[in-house]
C-alpha positions as CSV (number, residue, x, y, z in Angstrom):
1,M,-166.6,146.9,72.1
2,D,-167.4,150.1,70.2
3,D,-171.1,151.4,70.0
4,H,-170.8,153.8,67.1
5,D,-172.1,153.0,63.2
6,G,-169.9,155.3,61.7
7,S,-173.1,158.0,61.3
8,T,-172.5,161.1,60.1
9,G,-173.1,161.9,63.9
10,D,-170.7,160.5,64.6
11,A,-168.1,162.1,61.7
12,I,-169.0,165.0,63.2
13,W,-168.0,164.5,67.0
14,A,-164.7,163.7,66.3
15,Q,-164.8,166.0,64.0
16,T,-164.4,169.2,66.5
17,P,-161.6,167.6,68.6
18,A,-159.6,166.2,65.9
19,S,-160.2,170.2,64.0
20,K,-159.1,171.9,67.3
21,A,-155.3,169.4,67.7
22,Y,-155.2,170.2,64.1
23,C,-154.8,173.2,64.1
24,N,-152.7,173.2,67.6
25,A,-150.2,171.5,65.6
26,M,-149.9,173.6,63.0
27,P,-146.9,176.2,62.7
28,M,-146.6,180.1,64.3
29,L,-146.8,183.1,62.6
30,V,-142.5,184.1,63.1
31,G,-140.4,184.5,60.3
32,Y,-140.9,183.7,55.7
33,E,-140.4,180.3,56.6
34,G,-142.4,179.6,59.3
35,A,-145.7,181.6,57.8
36,R,-144.7,179.8,54.3
37,D,-145.1,176.7,56.6
38,F,-148.4,178.1,58.5
39,I,-149.8,179.0,54.9
40,A,-149.1,175.6,53.6
41,C,-150.9,173.4,56.5
42,A,-153.5,175.8,56.6
43,A,-154.4,175.4,53.1
44,H,-154.5,171.6,53.5
45,G,-156.6,171.8,56.5
46,I,-158.7,173.2,55.3
47,L,-158.8,170.4,52.6
48,I,-159.1,167.5,54.6
49,G,-161.9,168.9,56.6
50,A,-160.0,169.8,59.5
51,I,-160.8,172.8,59.4
52,P,-164.0,174.9,58.6
53,R,-163.0,177.4,55.3
54,E,-164.7,180.2,58.0
55,K,-161.7,179.7,59.8
56,G,-159.1,178.5,57.5
57,G,-160.0,181.9,55.7
58,Q,-158.9,183.4,59.0
59,L,-155.8,182.2,58.9
60,L,-154.6,182.3,56.0
61,S,-155.7,186.3,56.6
62,A,-153.4,186.1,59.8
63,A,-151.0,185.1,57.5
64,R,-151.1,187.3,54.7
65,V,-151.2,190.2,57.4
66,A,-147.1,188.6,59.3
67,L,-146.0,188.1,55.9
68,A,-146.8,191.7,55.1
69,A,-145.3,193.2,58.7
70,I,-142.3,190.7,58.3
71,Q,-141.1,192.5,54.1
72,R,-141.2,195.7,56.3
73,E,-138.6,194.2,58.3
74,R,-135.9,193.0,55.5
75,E,-136.7,196.1,52.9
76,P,-134.3,198.5,53.9
77,P,-134.3,201.8,55.8
78,K,-134.8,204.2,52.5
79,P,-132.6,207.0,51.9
80,P,-134.1,209.9,53.0
81,S,-134.9,212.3,50.3
82,A,-133.2,214.3,48.6
83,R,-135.5,217.3,49.5
84,A,-134.8,216.9,53.7
85,S,-131.1,216.8,52.8
86,Q,-131.0,220.8,51.9
87,P,-131.0,223.6,53.3
88,S,-134.2,224.4,55.8
89,K,-135.3,228.0,54.7
90,K,-134.2,229.8,57.6
91,M,-130.5,228.7,57.1
92,R,-131.6,229.9,53.5
93,L,-132.3,233.2,54.7
94,E,-129.2,233.0,57.3
95,Q,-126.6,232.1,54.2
96,S,-127.9,234.6,52.0
97,K,-128.0,237.1,54.8
98,Q,-124.1,236.2,55.0
99,V,-123.3,236.1,51.6
100,E,-124.5,239.9,51.3
101,D,-122.2,240.3,54.3
102,K,-119.4,239.8,52.8
103,Q,-120.5,241.7,49.8
104,N,-120.4,244.7,51.3
105,E,-117.2,244.2,53.6
106,Q,-116.2,244.0,50.1
107,L,-117.1,247.3,49.1
108,I,-116.4,249.4,51.9
């Protein structure tokens, strides 16, 4: 027979293992869909009391970092800047010297 009367102490005693089980069953923070599902589970766990608010904040922060990393992976590489496609100063000096040499040859 069950000796527990449903007091607050019993609820706290049961909440810790339930909270751990809930967190262990949450989706992994892998890929966009996994992160989206993780956020939904974390929010629901906070609302039903399975996840303490403090831990919920940590979980949601982790999800934010994961989503930022996922977003960065999805972005196409940025094209090189216009400045990077211009010849270097050394290259411009060499080209200038070649032009000058050609002009001098034509004068001779």
